[in-house]
N, C-alpha and C positions, 0 to 999 in steps of 0.2 A: 620678868614672863614671856614665855616665847609664846612666838605667830606657826599657828600648822599649815603649813605651806599647800595642804591643799586645800583651805579655806581662801587662799587668796585670789581675788578675780580683779581682772586689767582691761582696760578697755582702751579703745579710741575715741576721741568725745570731737566736738565741734566749739566745746568751750571757748570760747576768746577771750570774752576779759575780765578782771579782779567779782565786780557784781554778780557775773554769771557763775563762778566758783562759792563766794559767800553764798551767795542765794540755792544752791546745788547742794554746795554740802553742808548747810543750815538743814534744809530738807533730812538728806542721807541721815546727817547725826541722829537724828531723831526718829529714823526707821529704829521699834526694835531688834531686829533681825544684822543689825550693818552697827560691830564692833571698834572698826575705824574706816578713814575714807581723807583721802585726798585727792587732788587733783596739780597735775603738773605743768603748765602756761608757760615755759619754757619748751617746753620737747614739743617736736615738730607734729605730734598723732598728741597733744593735749592729753598723755594717760589720767585716766582716773584708775586707781587704786584700791579696792575695794575687800577689810577684810568679816568676810561673815561664813558662819558653820551652817547656818542654814539657807541661807538663797543661792540661787545659779545664775549663771550669766543669761538668758532668756531674761529672769524675773528684771534682774538690775537691768538691761536692754530697751525691755517692757517699763519699768520706773521715769528711764530718763525719755525715752519718747516722748510718754503723757504731757513731762515738764518742756515740750518742746526742741531736745537736741535728737540731736546725732547722736550714737553709737554703736561699736561694733566691739566682739572679742578681741584681744589681741592673744597670739597663741607663741 
């Protein structure tokens, strides 16, 4: 299965712990508009990568802010 690169959304976050990561990924994985998601805690930007054909960067930022996280699009 191939992933359309136009559907990959990448963000800088303030996710710091494995517990925060598990909580957030569990919530995002349950979202019907998200096909895949991952967080790289070893990266200085704590990169969140999401594959979604229907959600926008702003929608993802809003979802994370509602959960108490800072999030900004990486370009």
